[in-house]
N, C-alpha and C positions, 0 to 999 in steps of 0.2 A: 504494500500500500504506500501511498505517498500523499503529501499535502499538495493541493492544486491552487489554492488561493488564500490570501490573508488580507482582511479588510478591517481597518480601524477608523473610528470616528470619535470626536469629542462630544460629550453630552453634558448639559448644564444640570446641576443639582443645587443651584443657588437658593438661599433663603436668608431671611433677616435675623436668624438666630446667632448668638454668640456664646462662646465659652469664656473661660478666664483669660485666654490668650489670643484667640482669633475670631474674626467674623467669617461667616459662611456666605457672604453676599456675592462672591464670585467663584464659589466652589464648582468644580466640574470633574468628570471622570472620563476615562477612555473605555470604549467598548470595542471588543475584538471578535471577529469570526474567523476561524481557521477551517477551511473546507478541505475535504479529502476526496479521493477517488473511490471510496468505499460506499456501497449502496446497501441499505437495509430497509426492507419493506417498500422498495421503490423510491426511497428518498436518500439523497446524499447525506452522509454523516458530517455534521458541522459541530465543531466545539466552540463554545462561547466563553468569553472572559471579560472582566472589568476590574477596576481597582476599587478598594474600599474607600469610604469617605475619609476626609482629613488630609489626603494628598491629592494633588491636582492631576489632570489628564496628562498622559505620557506620549502624546502624539509624536514629538520630535525624536525621542529615544527609540520608540517602536519603529517608526517609518524609516529613519536614517541609519539605524544601527542594528537593532536586534531582529526585526522581521526579515531584512535582507539576508542576514547571516543564517537565519533559519531556512528561508526559502531557497537559498543558493546551495545548501548542503546536499550531499549525496543522499537520496531518500533512504537507501539501505542503512546509512549510518544512524538514522533516527529510529529505526525499528527494533523491536525485540527479536529474540532468537527465531520466532516463528515467521517473521517477515510480514505478518498480517495485521500487526498493530504497532502503535508507537510505544517507545520506551521513554517514559518521562525523564529518567535520569540521563539517558543519552541526549535527549533534546536539551536538557538543562546544560550539559557539558558543551553542546554545540553553540548555544546562544551566549554562553559565558566565555567562549574562546577569546583569548587575547585581552581579557579583562584583568587588571591588576588586583591583588588582594587589598582589602580595605576600601575606603572611599565609597561606602555603600550608597548613601544619598538616594537620589531618585531612581537609579538604575534598578534597585531592588524591587521597586514598584512595577516598572516596565516588564521585568522578567517574570514577576508574579502574575501579571495579567496573562502572559503566554502560557505559563504553567497551568493556570486554571482551565484555559481552553483545551490544553493537551489532556488533562485528566478527564475532562468531559468527553473527549473523543475516545479515550481508552476504555472508559466504563461503557460507553454506548456500543462500541464494537464488541465488547465482552457480553453485552446484553444484560447488564446489572446496574442497580443503583450504585453510585460511587461508594456509599457507606458500606455496602456489602462487599464490594471489591477490596476496599481497604482492610476490612476485618479479616477477609480470607487471606490476603497477601501479607499483611503486616501486623495483624491483631490476633485475637484468640479464636477467630473463625466466625463469630457472631456479633453483629453490631448491636449497640443499645437501641431498643425499639423506639424510645423517646429520649429527648434531650431537655434538660432544664434550661430555661431561657429567662432573662430578665429584660425589662423595658428600660432602655436608655433614653434619657430626656432631661427635663429640668434645666434647660438652657436659660440664658438671660435674654428675655424678649424685650423689645421696646415698651416702655410704660407698664412693665410687668408689676403686678402686686401679688400678694400671697394667695388671693382668691384664684387667680389664673393658674398658679402653680398647683394649687390643690385640685382644681378641675382637671388639669393634665394628669395628675396622679390617679384621680378617680377614674378617668377614662381608661387608663392602663389596667386597673383592677377589673373594670367592667369587661375589658377585652380578654380576660382570662389569665393575666399575669398575676403572680403573687409577690414578685420582687421588682423593685424599680431602682433607678439611679438618677441623681441630680448633680448639677454642676455647682462648684463652689470656687471662691478665689477672686471673683470680679467685684465682690463687695467686701467690706471689712469683716473681721471674724464675728463680731457681735451681730451684724446684719445677716451673715450666713447662718449663724445659729438660730436666728429667728425664722429664717426660711426653712431650715431643717425641722424646727418645731411645727411649722405649718404643714409641711409634707407629712410628718408623722401623725398628725391629727387624722389624716386620710388613710395612710398606709397601715397604721396601727402597730405593727410589729417592728421594733427598731432593727432587728436582724434581717429585715426584708428591704431596707433602704441603704444603698451605697452612695458615697459622695466622691466626686472626681474634680481635682484641682488642675488637671491638664498641664502639669509641670510648671505651674506659675511661681511657686514659692522659693525664696532663698531659705537657708538653713533656719534662721531665727523664726521666720514666719511659719515654715513647715512644722517646727516643733511647737509653736504656739497653738497652731490648729490641732496638732496631736493631743496636746493637753486639754484643749477645749472639747474635742470630740470624744475623748476617753470615756466619760460617763455615759455616753449614748449607746455604746456597744452596737455600733452599726454593722451592716453586712461587710463593708470594707471602706478604707480610706485610700483613694487611688491617686497615683502619680503626683505626689506632693511637690517634688522638685524636678529639675531637668532630668530627662531619662538617662543621660550618661553620667550624671553626678551620683555615683554610687555611694559616696560619703553621706550625702543628704538622706538617701534611702536607708542606709545603715543606722543613722541617728534616729530617724523616724521609727524604725523597727525596735530600737532600744527604748523609745519613749512611749510608743503607742501599743497598748496591750492587745488590741483587737487585730483583725486581719488588715493587711495592706495589699495593694494591687498595683502592678506596673508591668511594663514590657511592650505595650502596643507600639512604641516608637523605637524599638530595637529591631534591627533588620538583618541579623546574621547570628549563626550559632556561636560565633566568637563573642558577640555582645552579650548573649545570654550567659555564656560561661563566665564572663567578667561580673555580670550582675550577681550570679550565684556565689562567686568567689568573694566579692567585696561589698555587696549590697545588704548583707545582714538578713536576707530572706529566710523565713522559717517554714520548713516543710509541713509543719502541723497546722498552719493557718493561712499562710500568704498565697496570693493568687497571681498567676503569670498570664499576661494578656497578649502575647505575641500574635500578630495578625498574619496568617499564612500568605495572603495576597501581597501585603506590603513588604514582606521579607523574603523575596525571591521565590515564593511559592511553596507548595507542599514538600518538594524535594528538600529544600533547606529546612523547612519546619520539622521534618523527621530527624534531621541532625540536631535541632534544638532539643527534641524529646530525648535523644541520647545523652545530651549534656545533663538533663534533669535526672535521668536514671543513674548516671555515674555519681551524682551528688545527693542521692537519697530522696529525690522528689518523685512524685507520682504524676502520670498524665492527668490525673484528676485535679491536680493543682492548676491546670490550664483552663482558662475561660477566654477564648480568643475574642479580640476586638473584631468588628466588621459587620456583624449582624446580618449575614447573608447565607444563601444555601450552600455555598462551597464550604464555609467554616462549619456549618451544621453537619454536613456529611462527614467531615473530618472528625468532629466531636463524637458522632455516633460510631464511626468505624474504628477509631483508635481509642475510644472510651475516655474522653476528656471530661472535665468537670462541669461543663455547661457552655452556653453560648450567649453572646450579646444579641439584642434585637432592637430595631428602630421602628416602632409602630407609627410614629408621627412624622418623622423627617427622613430625607434622603430617598424618598420613593422615586422609582419603583425598585431600587437596587437593594434596599433593606427589606427584611421580611422573608417569609418562606412560602411554600407551595400553597396554592389556593385550596387544595383538598385537605390541608392539615391545619386546622385552627389551633390557637393556643388554648390548652385545657389544663387548669390547675397548675399553671406555671411551666408546662412542658409542651413540646411539640413533637409529633411523630415524623418519621422519615417516610416519604411517599414511595410507592412502588415504581415510579418513573425511572427509566434507565438514565445513566449519566448523572449529572449533578441535579437534574430535575427542573431546569429552567422552563421546559415546555409545559410544566404544571403551574406556571405563574404568568397569567395572561398579560398583565400590564407590562411586565418586563419583556416578554417576547415581542410585544408591539414595538417597544423601543428598539430591540435588536433588528426587527424586520424593517422598520422605518429608517434606521440609521445605516444599516449594513446590507440591506437587501436580503431577499429570501434565497 
C-alpha cells in the first residue's frame, strides 16, 4: 500500500475566552487528510489528523517540511512487514529524518498531526477501533470499555460574574459530567478563591473540581496559591509555574498536600524524564497531562509511558490534555487514568462520538473503526469542507 495524497488546511477555533496567560481570539488548528490506495467497502481509506487547542495551525511546517518528506519517501519504507499497512514508527522515523535533537517547539505539533492521521489509517485497515488495536498490540489485550472524563472550562469571559461561572458548571453536570475544571491566575488569589467558592456551590464535591493556572505563577505566587488552596482538597492544582521550571513544580509538591497536575506543555520523553527527575512529582497522587498530538504523536507518547514505568509511575497517572477522540482511544487502549473534555469550547474538535454521550462522568468507546471521526458528524463536515471528500 502507499499514500497517494496529503491535504492540509487551517481552520479557525477563535473565541473570546481567556486563561491566565493567553487569549483565544485568534486560535486556529491544522486539519490533515492522508489518502491511501487502499479501498475498503468501496471507499478509499483516508486518515484524518488535527492539532489540539492551545497551539496554532502548523501549515508552514507541514507543507514545506514534513509532508514533502513523507510523500517523497519510498512507500515500502513506510510499511510494516506485511506491506499492506503503514508502520507508525517507520513513518515517524521518516518525517523526523535530519531533525536535530532538542528544539522541540512547534515541530512536535506538526509531527503529531501526521501521527494521528497515520494511526487512523492503520486501525481502519486492520478493521478495528484504535483503542482495540492499541490494547492488542501494546496493552493487556482488552481496552477499558469506558473512560473517565472531566469538563474543562471556567475560563475568564468578558464581564464574567460568579453567576455565569456557576451556570457553566451547572451545564456540565446536566450534560453528564461529575468533575469539572476552572481557570485561575488572571485574578488575585482572594478573587480566585471567591470564584472557587462559587463553583463549589454548584459542583458540591471539592474533589470533583480542579483548578488550572496555565503556568502563570512565579515561585512566590505559586506557593501562595498552594497554601490558599490546601484547605479545599480539590481534584488537583494544575500547572502552577512555567512547564520547564521544575524547581517551581518541586516546591509546589512540597507545599501542596493534594494532587498537582502538569505536563501538557512538555513535548518529548526527555522533558518528561526531567520532570520526573527534578519536579518532585508523587506517584501516589500527581497527574501527568502530556498531550499525544502536541508531543510528536503516539509514537513519542509511548516513550513517555516508558519513562513513567522506569520511575514507578503508572499509566493511570496520565490524564492527557486535548479533549478529543484520539486521546480517548489512547486512554482506553493503554489504560490511562482519564481524559480531558471540552463540552463548550473548541468545537467541533473537542468532544467525542455522537453515539456515546457522557454518562456519570464516563464515556464509552464506539465500535467505529479507526479513531472514530466518522461517528462525529460536525467534525466530519469540517474535514469534508476543508479537505474534500
